[in-house]
N, C-alpha and C positions, 0 to 999 in steps of 0.2 A: 440849100430849105426848102426845096422840094419832098425831099429825102425824109427831113425833118420832122416836118409836118405833116406827112399822108398829102398833103393839099397844091396845088399850084395854083401862083399869086397872081392874076389877071384884072388888070386895075383895080375895082373895088370891090373884086368877086375871088373866092374860093375855090377852087375846079377838084373837087373828091376827089384823088388819084386812088380810093380803097373801091372806090364802088364802080371802075370798068371793067372787068373781066371778071368770072366768076368760072366755073366749071366743075360739076359736081353729078353724080346717074338722077337726081331726082329733073333736075332745072337741064339738065346735060350741059348747052353752052351758053350763058348767062352775061347781055349784055347793058349798060349801064351807064349812068351817071351822073355826081352829084354837083347841086353850084349854092354856095355860102357867100351873105357876104364878108367883107373881113372885118375889121377896124377903121379901116383906110373909107370907106362907107357912112357907119357911122361905129361910134366908139360903145354908145349904151344898150344898141341892139343887134344882135342876130339874127338874117331870117332866111331860113334858104329848105331844104329838100332832096328828094333823089328818086330816081326813076330809074327801072330796069325789068328786063324781059327773057325770060325761059326759055330757048328754042324749042325743047325737049316735051318740057307740061305746055307751054302756050301759052303762057299766064307774063301778067304786065302784077311790078311789084313798087310797089310806094314809101315814099314815106316828108312828112316838110317837120320842121322846125322854129319854134320861132324863142328864143332866149333875148332877155332883158338882164346885161349888166350894169347890176345899181351901184357898186362901189368894186371899178376896175383896182384898186389897189390890192382888197382884198379877197380878191376874185367871187363877189359876193352875186350873187346873180339866181333869176328864177327863171325856167325850160320848161316850155311844152311842148308836147312831142305828138307826134298822129303816124302810128306806123302801118303801113296795110301790104304783109311779105311772109317768108318762111324762115324759119330758124333752125336748126336741128335741134332733134327732139334728146331732149335729156342734159342737152351742151349750154352749159353756162350762158347765154348772151348777154346780159343787160350791163354786165362791167368789163368788160373783155374789149382792150382797148384794141381797132382794127390796126393792124399794118401791113404793108402789100406786098415788104418788102421781107417776111418773118414765110422761110422755104417750108417749115412744119404745118405752119395753119392752112397755106396752100399744101399739100400732100395731104395732109388729113380732109378739109375739101373731097378732094378731088375724090377720095373715094368714097362718104356721105351719103347714104343715101334714103337714111330715112329723114323727112322733114314734117312739123307741124305746121298749117297755114296761124295766120295770128295779126287780128286787126287789132293797137295796141291805143290807147291815151295815157299820156304820161304828163306827171307836173312833177317837176326836180327843184330843189331848191338846196342850194351849194354853197360854199362858204369856207376862207381858207380861214383857219380859227387859231395857227402857229404858222411862224414862215415856211415850216415844211410837213402840216398836218392840214386835211384838206376834207372838209367833212360838209356830208350830202343827205339827205331828207327826201324822200319821192311815196308820193302815191299814184297807182297804176289799174288801169281796170284792160282787161285783155279777153278778147275770146277767139277762143282755139279750138280748129278744127283738124286730127291727126289728113293726112295724104296718101294713110295708105288702111289696109283694114283693119279698125278697134273700136270695138265695143266696151263701152265700163256697165255691167248690172251692178245696178246700188238697188237693193230694197226692191228688187225683182223690176227693177226701172232700168232700160239699156237705152246709156248715155253715148251720145260720139259727137259731141260742142261742149264747148267746157267755159263758163264765163269763169275767171278770177280774178279778185280784184291782190291786188298786192300795196304792201306800208315797209318799207325799210331806211332806216338808217344805215351811212359808209361812213368807215371815216377811212383815208388814203393815205401811209408816210412815202413821202418822195425826197430822197434822199439827195437826189441831184437835179432837182429843178431852184 
């Protein structure tokens, strides 16, 4: 079960196995952990978070989320999320399924060296519209600071910190779920 869900159930909690260890050029060795309530705690509520420490950059990263499962039969829920972390520059990080067993992801992360710091607030509403079709809508506010030497000159003003608001819709077809 732990390999399929990327989580180790411990009583009413799930220990997030994808947060344990990462290695990259920016953080060096990153050690962390994540703990979330499971449906054995409350079926209508999921609360949790994670923390990690990069030994090379000597910085803590962390995040938290609260999900209200309004109608579990239709996977209808609202998620509130806060992240203070880093992500690889130019890599689509929002809708990637984390999988600690994916060797290609591990190799790519190992050579990654260019990251942005991000502080993000996000609200996501999701719903299963058809038996194999999931829809979600989100809005987020992101403060992004490159960890490398980067300055954008726009109309004579030099910028190296970016505040970005996003909103989006996503559809996902899952043929085998």
